Structure formats: C-alpha cells, structure tokens
VOPAGU-2260 file (C-alpha; in pm, 1 decimal, decimal comma):
REM VOPAGU-2260
SITE   aa  ch    i         X         Y         Z
SITE  MET   A    0    1232,0    -657,9    -114,4
SITE  ARG   A    1    1517,9    -717,6    -420,7
SITE  ARG   A    2    1710,8   -1039,7    -419,4
SITE  PRO   A    3    2125,0    -929,9    -523,4
SITE  ASN   A    4    2283,0   -1214,3    -773,1
SITE  SER   A    5    2678,6   -1143,5    -606,0
SITE  ILE   A    6    2868,0   -1375,1    -502,9
SITE  THR   A    7    2908,5   -1269,6    -135,4
SITE  PHE   A    8    2477,2   -1304,5    -153,7
SITE  ILE   A    9    2414,3   -1585,7    -342,7
SITE  PHE   A   10    2656,5   -1778,1     -37,7
SITE  LEU   A   11    2451,7   -1554,4     239,4
SITE  SER   A   12    2096,7   -1621,2      66,1
SITE  LEU   A   13    2121,9   -2018,2      57,4
SITE  ALA   A   14    2420,2   -2070,7     371,4
SITE  CYS   A   15    2223,5   -1825,5     601,0
SITE  GLY   A   16    1865,9   -1816,4     521,3
SITE  CYS   A   17    1839,3   -1410,3     505,0
SITE  PRO   A   18    1518,4   -1253,8     498,6
SITE  LEU   A   19    1463,7   -1152,1     186,9
SITE  SER   A   20    1153,4   -1121,2      39,3
SITE  ALA   A   21    1060,9   -1201,5    -370,4
SITE  GLN   A   22     796,1   -1053,1    -378,9
SITE  GLU   A   23     678,2    -722,4    -549,2
SITE  ILE   A   24     582,4    -466,0    -316,1
SITE  VAL   A   25     438,7    -227,1    -515,8
SITE  LEU   A   26     146,6    -443,1    -581,4
SITE  ASP   A   27      47,8    -512,0    -255,5
SITE  SER   A   28      60,4    -168,9     -95,4
SITE  PHE   A   29    -304,4     -13,0     -17,9
SITE  ALA   A   30    -328,5     294,4     264,4
SITE  GLY   A   31    -605,2     431,2     174,2
SITE  LEU   A   32    -679,2     806,2      32,7
SITE  GLY   A   33    -928,4    1127,4     260,9
SITE  ALA   A   34   -1063,2    1092,8     624,1
SITE  ARG   A   35   -1400,5    1051,9     525,0
SITE  ALA   A   36   -1402,4     767,1     289,1
SITE  MET   A   37   -1168,8     572,4     525,8
SITE  GLY   A   38   -1332,7     636,9     834,2
SITE  MET   A   39   -1625,9     413,6     608,4
SITE  GLY   A   40   -1365,9     167,9     541,1
SITE  GLY   A   41   -1251,4     270,4     225,0
SITE  ALA   A   42   -1655,8     151,5     111,8
SITE  TYR   A   43   -1598,0     438,6    -152,5
SITE  THR   A   44   -1693,8     414,7    -497,8
SITE  ALA   A   45   -2058,8     468,3    -455,8
SITE  LEU   A   46   -2003,6     747,4    -308,1
SITE  SER   A   47   -1665,5     972,8    -385,9
SITE  ASN   A   48   -1806,2    1321,9    -324,8
SITE  ASP   A   49   -1531,7    1513,8    -208,7
SITE  PHE   A   50   -1125,8    1540,7    -395,6
SITE  SER   A   51   -1036,3    1210,8    -254,4
SITE  GLY   A   52   -1341,0    1087,2    -536,1
SITE  LEU   A   53   -1088,6    1150,8    -826,1
SITE  PHE   A   54    -918,9     783,3    -671,5
SITE  TRP   A   55   -1211,8     599,6    -580,9
SITE  ASN   A   56   -1473,3     677,3    -867,1
SITE  PRO   A   57   -1401,2    1003,0    -983,7
SITE  ALA   A   58   -1814,1    1009,2   -1163,1
SITE  GLY   A   59   -1886,8    1142,4    -771,5
SITE  LEU   A   60   -1748,9    1469,1    -806,0
SITE  THR   A   61   -2087,6    1559,9    -998,7
SITE  ARG   A   62   -2170,9    1565,8    -636,9
SITE  ILE   A   63   -2014,3    1831,6    -545,4
SITE  ARG   A   64   -2137,3    2184,8    -576,4
SITE  GLU   A   65   -1891,3    2404,5    -383,6
SITE  LYS   A   66   -1555,7    2520,3    -539,8
SITE  GLU   A   67   -1317,2    2363,4    -260,5
SITE  ILE   A   68    -968,6    2284,7    -123,7
SITE  TYR   A   69    -858,0    2037,7     -18,5
SITE  THR   A   70    -563,1    1862,3     209,6
SITE  ALA   A   71    -513,4    1593,1     414,0
SITE  LEU   A   72    -249,8    1392,1     663,3
SITE  SER   A   73    -220,7    1065,2     746,0
SITE  HIS   A   74       1,1     914,1    1041,2
SITE  GLU   A   75     113,3     507,8    1023,7
SITE  ASP   A   76     259,4     299,1    1326,6
SITE  PHE   A   77     405,0     -71,7    1230,8
SITE  ARG   A   78     452,8    -332,1    1468,6
SITE  ASN   A   79     606,8    -681,0    1366,4
SITE  GLN   A   80     666,2    -905,0    1637,8
SITE  THR   A   81     890,6   -1163,9    1468,9
SITE  GLN   A   82     969,9   -1531,4    1606,9
SITE  PHE   A   83    1292,1   -1665,9    1393,7
SITE  PHE   A   84    1328,9   -2032,6    1528,3
SITE  GLY   A   85    1095,7   -1968,6    1821,2
SITE  THR   A   86    1308,7   -1668,0    1969,1
SITE  PRO   A   87    1075,0   -1352,6    1959,4
SITE  ALA   A   88    1240,0    -990,7    1812,1
SITE  ALA   A   89    1018,0    -648,2    1755,7
SITE  ASP   A   90    1008,4    -407,9    1498,7
SITE  ARG   A   91     855,2     -67,9    1491,8
SITE  LEU   A   92     815,5     196,3    1252,9
SITE  SER   A   93     621,6     501,1    1259,5
SITE  SER   A   94     617,2     842,9    1014,2
SITE  THR   A   95     345,1    1148,5     934,3
SITE  ARG   A   96     301,6    1223,5     542,4
SITE  LEU   A   97      24,8    1431,2     335,8
SITE  ASN   A   98    -199,8    1211,0     207,3
SITE  ALA   A   99    -354,3    1457,5     -57,9
SITE  VAL   A  100    -426,1    1792,3    -162,3
SITE  GLY   A  101    -589,9    1926,3    -388,3
SITE  ALA   A  102    -904,1    2144,9    -556,5
SITE  THR   A  103   -1184,8    2093,5    -727,6
SITE  TYR   A  104   -1401,3    2350,0    -959,2
SITE  PRO   A  105   -1791,5    2287,3   -1038,5
SITE  TYR   A  106   -1874,5    2480,7   -1406,2
SITE  PRO   A  107   -2159,1    2680,9   -1381,4
SITE  VAL   A  108   -2335,3    2511,5   -1646,7
SITE  TYR   A  109   -2727,1    2533,9   -1762,6
SITE  ARG   A  110   -2799,8    2182,9   -1712,5
SITE  GLY   A  111   -2707,8    1931,0   -1492,0
SITE  SER   A  112   -2340,4    1918,7   -1354,2
SITE  LEU   A  113   -1994,1    1971,1   -1447,8
SITE  VAL   A  114   -1701,3    1967,1   -1166,7
SITE  PHE   A  115   -1359,6    1950,7   -1266,9
SITE  ALA   A  116   -1060,9    1856,6    -967,3
SITE  GLY   A  117    -739,2    1804,0    -966,3
SITE  GLY   A  118    -407,9    1783,6    -709,3
SITE  TYR   A  119    -214,0    1504,9    -523,0
SITE  GLY   A  120    -341,8    1168,1    -312,2
SITE  ARG   A  121    -114,7     934,8    -176,0
SITE  THR   A  122    -251,5     572,2    -214,5
SITE  GLY   A  123      11,5     302,0     -89,1
SITE  SER   A  124     240,8     262,4     191,2
SITE  PHE   A  125     597,5      58,5     197,5
SITE  ASP   A  126     685,2     125,4     546,5
SITE  SER   A  127     722,2    -231,5     650,1
SITE  GLY   A  128     987,8    -409,9     839,9
SITE  LEU   A  129    1114,3    -717,2    1074,8
SITE  LYS   A  130    1423,0    -774,5    1331,6
SITE  ILE   A  131    1534,7   -1117,8    1430,7
SITE  GLU   A  132    1743,8   -1277,2    1715,5
SITE  GLY   A  133    1763,4   -1616,7    1730,9
SITE  TYR   A  134    2001,0   -1963,9    1670,2
SITE  ASP   A  135    1953,2   -2105,2    1274,9
SITE  THR   A  136    1952,7   -2477,1    1386,3
SITE  ILE   A  137    1999,8   -2517,5     991,4
SITE  SER   A  138    2213,8   -2305,2     930,5
SITE  GLN   A  139    2436,8   -2332,5    1251,2
SITE  PHE   A  140    2434,9   -1943,2    1304,3
SITE  GLU   A  141    2330,7   -1751,2    1588,9
SITE  LYS   A  142    2174,2   -1490,0    1348,3
SITE  SER   A  143    2054,3   -1082,8    1519,0
SITE  GLY   A  144    1940,6    -859,5    1180,1
SITE  ILE   A  145    1689,3    -616,1    1022,7
SITE  SER   A  146    1508,9    -535,7     718,3
SITE  GLU   A  147    1330,7    -241,3     679,4
SITE  ASP   A  148    1159,0     -73,0     395,6
SITE  ARG   A  149    1039,3     277,7     430,7
SITE  GLY   A  150     851,9     489,8     131,7
SITE  GLY   A  151     481,1     465,1     -74,6
SITE  LEU   A  152     331,2     500,0    -336,5
SITE  GLY   A  153      84,2     798,9    -536,0
SITE  ALA   A  154     -35,2     991,2    -796,4
SITE  PHE   A  155     -37,8    1358,9    -969,2
SITE  VAL   A  156    -363,8    1370,6   -1102,6
SITE  LEU   A  157    -613,2    1574,7   -1300,3
SITE  GLY   A  158    -960,0    1504,7   -1403,3
SITE  GLY   A  159   -1361,7    1618,1   -1444,8
SITE  ALA   A  160   -1708,5    1464,2   -1462,9
SITE  VAL   A  161   -1990,6    1566,8   -1560,0
SITE  ASP   A  162   -2379,2    1470,0   -1588,8
SITE  VAL   A  163   -2527,7    1282,4   -1871,7
SITE  ALA   A  164   -2902,1    1203,7   -1755,4
SITE  PRO   A  165   -3070,2    1393,2   -1459,9
SITE  ASN   A  166   -2940,0    1064,9   -1187,2
SITE  THR   A  167   -2674,9     952,7   -1372,2
SITE  SER   A  168   -2262,0    1080,8   -1426,0
SITE  VAL   A  169   -1945,0     998,7   -1555,8
SITE  GLY   A  170   -1606,1    1063,0   -1449,9
SITE  LEU   A  171   -1253,9    1033,7   -1621,4
SITE  SER   A  172    -957,6    1072,1   -1367,4
SITE  LEU   A  173    -558,7    1115,4   -1559,5
SITE  GLN   A  174    -252,5     972,3   -1276,2
SITE  ALA   A  175     106,4    1019,5   -1308,9
SITE  TRP   A  176     235,9     782,2   -1069,7
SITE  ARG   A  177     518,4     827,5    -874,8
SITE  GLY   A  178     646,7     650,3    -539,6
SITE  SER   A  179    1031,9     529,3    -386,4
SITE  ASP   A  180    1099,3     223,8    -169,5
SITE  ARG   A  181    1412,1     305,0      41,9
SITE  PHE   A  182    1508,4    -112,7     166,1
SITE  ARG   A  183    1801,2    -207,8     413,0
SITE  GLN   A  184    1919,6    -493,3     532,4
SITE  GLU   A  185    2169,3    -582,9     829,5
SITE  LEU   A  186    2269,3    -935,1     928,9
SITE  THR   A  187    2508,9   -1082,4    1165,6
SITE  LEU   A  188    2637,1   -1425,7    1237,6
SITE  ARG   A  189    2762,6   -1576,4    1498,6
SITE  ASP   A  190    2936,3   -1927,2    1479,6
SITE  THR   A  191    2839,4   -1963,5    1894,9
SITE  LYS   A  192    2895,0   -2345,3    1871,8
SITE  ASP   A  193    3184,4   -2358,7    1677,4
SITE  ALA   A  194    2973,1   -2568,4    1357,5
SITE  HIS   A  195    3188,0   -2378,6    1087,1
SITE  GLY   A  196    3615,2   -2401,1    1196,3
SITE  ASP   A  197    3733,0   -2117,2    1190,4
SITE  THR   A  198    3467,8   -1920,2    1146,1
SITE  ILE   A  199    3414,5   -1667,2    1428,1
SITE  ARG   A  200    3163,1   -1396,1    1219,2
SITE  LEU   A  201    2959,0   -1333,9     962,3
SITE  TYR   A  202    2851,9    -943,2     821,7
SITE  GLN   A  203    2607,0    -797,3     573,0
SITE  ARG   A  204    2471,9    -495,2     467,6
SITE  PHE   A  205    2214,4    -452,9     134,7
SITE  ALA   A  206    2066,5    -152,1      76,2
SITE  PHE   A  207    1812,7     -42,1    -231,8
SITE  THR   A  208    1667,9     253,3    -330,4
SITE  ASP   A  209    1405,4     192,7    -612,6
SITE  ARG   A  210    1194,7     479,1    -777,7
SITE  TYR   A  211     894,0     415,6    -957,0
SITE  THR   A  212     728,6     634,3   -1238,3
SITE  ALA   A  213     437,9     517,6   -1418,4
SITE  TRP   A  214      40,3     679,7   -1607,5
SITE  GLY   A  215    -225,6     576,4   -1608,1
SITE  GLY   A  216    -566,7     640,2   -1545,9
SITE  ARG   A  217    -953,4     555,7   -1410,3
SITE  ALA   A  218   -1317,2     582,1   -1527,9
SITE  GLY   A  219   -1591,1     596,3   -1370,7
SITE  LEU   A  220   -2007,2     569,0   -1396,1
SITE  LEU   A  221   -2213,3     718,8   -1106,7
SITE  TYR   A  222   -2607,3     606,2   -1071,3
SITE  LEU   A  223   -2837,1     759,2    -815,3
SITE  HIS   A  224   -3159,1     581,7    -788,6
SITE  PRO   A  225   -3470,5     837,9    -627,7
SITE  SER   A  226   -3511,7     548,3    -358,0
SITE  GLY   A  227   -3149,5     666,6    -203,4
SITE  MET   A  228   -3008,5     333,1    -395,9
SITE  ARG   A  229   -2634,6     447,0    -552,7
SITE  VAL   A  230   -2439,6     204,4    -773,1
SITE  GLY   A  231   -2080,2     295,3    -859,9
SITE  ILE   A  232   -1821,9     153,1   -1092,0
SITE  SER   A  233   -1462,1     294,1   -1178,9
SITE  ILE   A  234   -1207,8      58,4   -1370,5
SITE  SER   A  235    -813,9     189,8   -1402,4
SITE  SER   A  236    -638,8     158,4   -1677,7
SITE  PRO   A  237    -334,9    -149,9   -1716,3
SITE  VAL   A  238     -34,3      63,6   -1562,7
SITE  ILE   A  239     333,5       2,1   -1655,3
SITE  PHE   A  240     574,5     101,9   -1402,8
SITE  GLN   A  241     901,2     202,7   -1478,0
SITE  VAL   A  242    1181,9     133,7   -1181,4
SITE  ARG   A  243    1517,7     255,3   -1159,5
SITE  SER   A  244    1742,8     121,7    -894,8
SITE  GLU   A  245    2042,2     253,3    -685,0
SITE  LEU   A  246    2220,7     -58,9    -479,5
SITE  GLU   A  247    2464,9     -84,8    -275,3
SITE  ASP   A  248    2669,8    -377,4     -25,1
SITE  GLU   A  249    2881,4    -497,9     162,5
SITE  PHE   A  250    3009,3    -755,5     358,3
SITE  GLU   A  251    3280,2    -858,9     660,7
SITE  ASP   A  252    3426,2   -1260,4     678,5
SITE  GLU   A  253    3554,7   -1244,5    1054,4
SITE  LEU   A  254    3773,2   -1613,9    1135,1
SITE  GLU   A  255    4020,1   -1657,7    1345,0
SITE  GLY   A  256    4335,8   -1551,3    1129,5
SITE  GLY   A  257    4231,5   -1214,1    1073,7
SITE  THR   A  258    3890,6   -1031,4     947,2
SITE  GLU   A  259    3849,3   -1068,3     524,2
SITE  SER   A  260    3631,2    -665,5     456,7
SITE  TYR   A  261    3435,9    -623,5     124,6
SITE  PRO   A  262    3397,0    -260,4      89,9
SITE  PRO   A  263    3085,5     -80,3      26,8
SITE  GLU   A  264    3000,6    -151,3    -366,9
SITE  GLY   A  265    2767,2      39,9    -541,5
SITE  PHE   A  266    2545,9      -5,7    -894,7
SITE  SER   A  267    2269,4      51,9   -1068,8
SITE  ASP   A  268    1996,0    -110,4   -1233,8
SITE  ARG   A  269    1637,4     -72,6   -1387,6
SITE  TYR   A  270    1314,0    -255,2   -1441,6
SITE  SER   A  271     946,2    -200,0   -1584,6
SITE  LEU   A  272     641,5    -393,7   -1396,4
SITE  ARG   A  273     292,7    -472,5   -1626,5
SITE  TYR   A  274       8,6    -367,9   -1422,5
SITE  PRO   A  275    -282,0    -470,5   -1551,4
SITE  PHE   A  276    -668,6    -382,0   -1506,8
SITE  ALA   A  277    -837,2    -293,5   -1163,9
SITE  PHE   A  278   -1233,7    -322,6   -1104,2
SITE  ASP   A  279   -1428,0    -134,3    -842,5
SITE  LEU   A  280   -1781,7    -182,3    -817,9
SITE  GLY   A  281   -1991,5     -32,8    -513,9
SITE  LEU   A  282   -2339,0     -12,1    -390,1
SITE  ALA   A  283   -2495,1     300,9    -159,3
SITE  TRP   A  284   -2782,1     341,0      36,2
SITE  SER   A  285   -2909,4     686,5     189,8
SITE  ARG   A  286   -3232,7     735,3     407,3
SITE  ARG   A  287   -3236,8     987,4     710,4
SITE  GLY   A  288   -2947,9    1102,5     748,0
SITE  LEU   A  289   -2845,8     706,6     729,1
SITE  THR   A  290   -2559,0     614,3     430,4
SITE  LEU   A  291   -2445,5     237,9     410,7
SITE  ALA   A  292   -2199,9     118,9     165,3
SITE  VAL   A  293   -1995,6    -160,6      40,0
SITE  ASP   A  294   -1744,5    -169,6    -215,3
SITE  LEU   A  295   -1568,0    -486,1    -395,1
SITE  GLN   A  296   -1192,7    -440,1    -571,0
SITE  TYR   A  297   -1030,2    -666,7    -822,7
SITE  ALA   A  298    -684,0    -666,7    -962,9
SITE  ASP   A  299    -499,1    -981,6   -1096,5
SITE  LEU   A  300    -230,1   -1050,2   -1025,5
SITE  GLN   A  301    -158,2   -1352,0   -1225,1
SITE  GLN   A  302    -140,5   -1137,9   -1515,2
SITE  VAL   A  303     113,9    -887,2   -1404,5
SITE  THR   A  304     399,1    -923,1   -1608,4
SITE  TYR   A  305     788,9    -766,7   -1668,8
SITE  GLY   A  306     814,4    -568,9   -1970,9
SITE  GLU   A  307    1221,5    -492,2   -1944,9
SITE  LEU   A  308    1381,0    -719,2   -1668,8
SITE  PRO   A  309    1691,9    -600,0   -1448,2
SITE  THR   A  310    2022,5    -694,3   -1581,9
SITE  VAL   A  311    2245,2    -614,8   -1226,5
SITE  VAL   A  312    1974,7    -885,6   -1028,0
SITE  SER   A  313    1762,3   -1087,9   -1065,5
SITE  PRO   A  314    1362,7   -1061,6   -1107,6
SITE  HIS   A  315    1215,8   -1036,7    -756,8
SITE  VAL   A  316     929,4   -1294,5    -897,7
SITE  GLU   A  317     962,9   -1564,8   -1058,8
SITE  ASN   A  318     618,6   -1689,0   -1153,8
SITE  PHE   A  319     334,1   -1428,3   -1075,1
SITE  ARG   A  320      68,6   -1720,4   -1177,2
SITE  THR   A  321     220,4   -1955,5    -895,8
SITE  GLN   A  322     377,0   -1734,7    -637,6
SITE  TYR   A  323       7,9   -1494,5    -616,2
SITE  ARG   A  324    -321,3   -1572,7    -553,9
SITE  ASN   A  325    -692,8   -1399,0    -722,6
SITE  THR   A  326    -806,4   -1246,9    -445,7
SITE  PHE   A  327   -1076,4    -931,1    -413,0
SITE  ARG   A  328   -1034,0    -693,7    -155,6
SITE  TYR   A  329   -1394,3    -580,2      12,8
SITE  HIS   A  330   -1498,8    -303,6     227,4
SITE  LEU   A  331   -1805,8    -284,8     409,2
SITE  GLY   A  332   -1901,7     111,3     585,2
SITE  ALA   A  333   -2117,8     343,4     714,0
SITE  GLU   A  334   -2207,0     668,7     779,3
SITE  TYR   A  335   -2490,7     930,2    1067,6
SITE  ARG   A  336   -2528,1    1231,0     996,5
SITE  SER   A  337   -2745,9    1447,2    1261,0
SITE  PRO   A  338   -3020,3    1644,4    1102,2
SITE  GLN   A  339   -2836,2    1968,1    1071,9
SITE  GLY   A  340   -2558,0    1829,6     895,8
SITE  ALA   A  341   -2297,2    1943,8    1108,0
SITE  LEU   A  342   -2161,4    1610,1    1287,9
SITE  ALA   A  343   -2102,8    1252,5    1095,9
SITE  LEU   A  344   -1991,1     997,0    1260,5
SITE  ARG   A  345   -1824,6     662,3    1055,8
SITE  ALA   A  346   -1737,8     320,9    1104,0
SITE  GLY   A  347   -1625,8      66,7     874,9
SITE  TYR   A  348   -1448,4    -275,2     806,7
SITE  TYR   A  349   -1216,6    -403,5     505,7
SITE  ARG   A  350   -1005,9    -723,9     439,4
SITE  ASP   A  351    -685,0    -692,0     179,2
SITE  PRO   A  352    -591,4   -1053,3     159,0
SITE  VAL   A  353    -260,5   -1076,0     153,8
SITE  ARG   A  354    -176,8   -1211,6    -206,9
SITE  TYR   A  355     178,3   -1323,9    -267,3
SITE  VAL   A  356     228,0   -1667,5    -151,0
SITE  GLY   A  357     578,4   -1761,8    -257,2
SITE  GLY   A  358     675,3   -2134,3    -361,0
SITE  GLN   A  359     936,8   -2111,2    -665,0
SITE  GLY   A  360    1227,3   -2121,7    -468,2
SITE  GLN   A  361    1109,5   -1951,4    -184,1
SITE  PRO   A  362     953,2   -2024,2     140,9
SITE  THR   A  363     586,0   -2036,5      87,7
SITE  VAL   A  364     366,0   -1863,6     337,2
SITE  GLN   A  365      77,4   -1953,5     555,1
SITE  VAL   A  366    -140,6   -1691,9     643,5
SITE  GLU   A  367    -273,5   -1751,3    1053,9
SITE  GLU   A  368    -497,4   -1466,5    1033,5
SITE  GLY   A  369    -589,9   -1205,4     739,9
SITE  ARG   A  370    -513,4    -872,7     683,9
SITE  ASP   A  371    -853,6    -686,7     878,8
SITE  VAL   A  372    -874,8    -396,9     937,9
SITE  LEU   A  373   -1138,7    -160,9    1145,9
SITE  THR   A  374   -1191,1     175,8    1131,0
SITE  PHE   A  375   -1383,2     511,6    1262,2
SITE  GLY   A  376   -1452,9     762,1    1145,1
SITE  LEU   A  377   -1591,2    1204,0    1284,4
SITE  GLY   A  378   -1673,7    1449,4    1106,2
SITE  GLY   A  379   -1798,0    1817,0    1108,3
SITE  LEU   A  380   -1869,0    2092,1     911,5
SITE  LEU   A  381   -1787,5    2421,0    1073,7
SITE  GLN   A  382   -1982,1    2756,0     930,8
SITE  LYS   A  383   -2089,7    2606,4     642,3
SITE  THR   A  384   -1718,4    2644,9     511,0
SITE  VAL   A  385   -1481,9    2406,2     677,9
SITE  ALA   A  386   -1524,0    2046,5     663,1
SITE  LEU   A  387   -1301,1    1850,7     903,0
SITE  ASP   A  388   -1272,3    1447,4     899,1
SITE  LEU   A  389   -1059,7    1229,6    1109,3
SITE  ALA   A  390   -1087,5     904,2    1076,2
SITE  VAL   A  391    -796,4     565,4    1245,1
SITE  ALA   A  392    -813,9     278,6    1055,5
SITE  VAL   A  393    -644,4     -49,2    1312,6
SITE  GLY   A  394    -586,8    -415,4    1148,9
SITE  GLY   A  395    -313,6    -689,5    1102,7
SITE  HIS   A  396    -207,6   -1052,0    1027,2
SITE  ARG   A  397     -44,1   -1340,3    1111,9
SITE  GLN   A  398     183,1   -1553,1     897,7
SITE  VAL   A  399     457,8   -1790,0     903,9
SITE  GLU   A  400     685,6   -1763,4     590,1
SITE  GLY   A  401     957,9   -2072,4     649,3
SITE  ASN   A  402    1096,7   -2082,8     982,0
SITE  ARG   A  403     961,0   -1738,1    1068,4
SITE  ARG   A  404     657,3   -1607,1    1231,4
SITE  ASP   A  405     525,5   -1250,0    1209,8
SITE  HIS   A  406     280,4   -1102,6    1335,0
SITE  ILE   A  407     171,5    -795,2    1200,8
SITE  ARG   A  408      -1,1    -473,4    1396,0
SITE  THR   A  409    -133,4    -110,8    1189,6
SITE  VAL   A  410    -298,7     204,8    1286,0
SITE  ARG   A  411    -329,9     467,1    1038,8
SITE  LEU   A  412    -413,2     787,2    1126,3
SITE  PHE   A  413    -607,4     992,8     870,7
SITE  ALA   A  414    -688,5    1416,2     917,0
SITE  SER   A  415    -856,2    1588,3     659,7
SITE  MET   A  416    -975,5    1921,5     612,1
SITE  GLY   A  417   -1192,0    2106,0     351,9
SITE  TYR   A  418   -1206,6    2487,6     276,1
SITE  ARG   A  419   -1556,1    2526,7      45,0
SITE  PHE   A  420   -1645,8    2884,5    -109,5
C-alpha cells in the first residue's frame, strides 16, 4: 500500500496513526495456478504435465501426448478479523476470476517428445483488506475506517519443451507480466473526549490504481528415473516491474466554527522495481497410482531494489534488506489415481511465510501464526477426452502490526477443464 507525502496525509499518518502498510504488494502475492497443481498443495515442479506447467516447470510439457485446450477459474474469499486497541472489526472480500487459459501442442518427432504451449495464467492475488473501529489512546481519536486492495498479477506466456535424453527434458517459457492493484482507504476520526480543542471530526480518503508491466522467462529441467523418482528444477529470470500510478486524495476538517474541505485532487506517478532470480526444486515419486511430491521455492527479497524512484509519493520500502526476511516457501502433495486412471484424489499443504517484517520507521510485524494452507482436490477423465479438476485451498495467519492485530483467513477454489484431441 502507498504512503502519500502531501502535507495533508503526513499529518494524518503521524497524528492519527493511519493503517497504511509500507510493503510492496507485488512481492508477496502467491495465489497458485491450476486445479491439479493446487490440489497437490502446489508441489508441481517435478510433475507439471499440463498447460499450467509453463508457470511451474516448462520441462514437464514433454509428458503431454495429446493436443489440449485448457481453461481454469478461481474463486477467492478473504476475511480479516481485526482488533484495533482491543476493539474488534471484520472485513470480507470475495471475487471470481479467470485463472488460466491456453493450449498445448505436441509436435510429431521421430524420437522423444517436442511440445509447444501458449496462453495466460494468473498467479498472484492482491485482494486484502482491514476494517478499523475503536478508540486510539495514543492520538486520542475515535477511529473508523477501511483499507482494501483488489487486483492481481498474471502473464501471457509462450513456451516449449524437448527431450534431450530418454529420461531428461528441458523447457523454456517467455512471459509478459501484467497486473493491477486498486487501493482505497477511508478514515474518519472523531474527538469524542474533547482532547483536541475545537476539532470535531477529521475525514480522509485516499485511492490509487497501480498498473504493473514486466517481461521475464523461466527455464526448467526434468529428470525421470526408472524407479519412478522425478527431479524437477526451475529458474525464473530477474524481472523489472514498471509501475504506473494514478492517485487521488481528499480531506475534510470539521471544527466548532465550521468545516474546512480540500476537494479531491488527482495526480500520477511511476517507478520501477527489480525482482531477483527465483529458484524451484521439486521431487516426486510415483508407484501403483500413488504420487508423492515435495517442492522448495526460494527468492531473496532482500536483493530487491528500486530502479526508477517515484517522484510524487515516497517509496513503499525504505530498505529491503531490513524490512524483508529471507525464507523458503515449501509444498507437499499427494495424488492417488484409480487403476483405470479415470478418477484422482489429491491432498496437500504449503507454507508461504510472511516476508514483510516492518521497521525503518514503520511498525514491526510480529507473526503469531504462520501462513499455512491445506489443499484438497478431485479429478476425473470423461471418455478419455475431457479432464475435469477441482481444488480447494484453505489457510490464513495471525499477525500484530503496531496497535493492530489481524486474524486473516482465505479460501480459494479452483476449477479447470482440459479438452484433449
């Protein structure tokens, strides 16, 4: 979320303790892609044998034997039960969006496998929010307000994979990232205890839309051992996100002698954000219809830097090395397929640690309960041509930031269909 640096909002941030977070939302927005992958907890780097493999590990495309048109939807329900100076309030957001659409094409070759694929996938979700109701004993105002983000990040992608040895394949995908974040904040402060002279009420509204564009790539390797063990490795290239912002604010100060209003003011800004390499390692083992998988994902967010700085507002983050922590995201998954292969049951788990820890003049974030997610999935093959998959991911966490405690719960539903011909 953005921190305005106009006189009005500096006053509000310091005197009123507005709940404006300093983190870069695009850095910590994993939401998952593909119903089969998410049914297995996202442990898909050593499998990735459908269209969604372009985003997990493109080398897995060589396991695809038939042409396929793939489409997927996702639904997200976000809830945050907040306590502000001990007073509870709740906020809820829900949305249904396109998760992926694309096609895969196995090209006939004399030996091995050569597969091409292309389409779109939405990997990140920015949907989040909080509601505040309560008396701030520090600023001595009764506060009520809401802060919400809506949006996400996805990519248009082209790629392919080829067998370079009987049990080894490599793949590459090129990605054009696109996304947006629509943020709004409204906050009303009332001097209910006559602590501020003739001030009766303060009101502020701040909104912006950030639009993200970037280019990147992903390379992958997949090795299949005759024992049923698979090893997958995937590397994502550094990405430079270009961010364009459209912002608007307004302010009202109600006094005993009248009301001073500052009408809505709009302005624009731009900046760039450099994201480093990301690495994924996956292991999977299959035997008699049972598949077990584990993934590790790592990106050093302390290496993130700004390229071009914003000019109208201050940067979100003062120092990535101190305000972010380095952690692994890990995934566990299992799948059982019936002997005929027409029905599959899946379950999984992943931990996506909170990376932003605050500091540098911002409230420190204390994580009380990690961001853990349980997943379950179901898949079926109809007449050997239509693959249907469903998955649900249920998770959340608890954290304390300044004088606010958040209890966040998310439920994500995934549904995909692949038509093979």
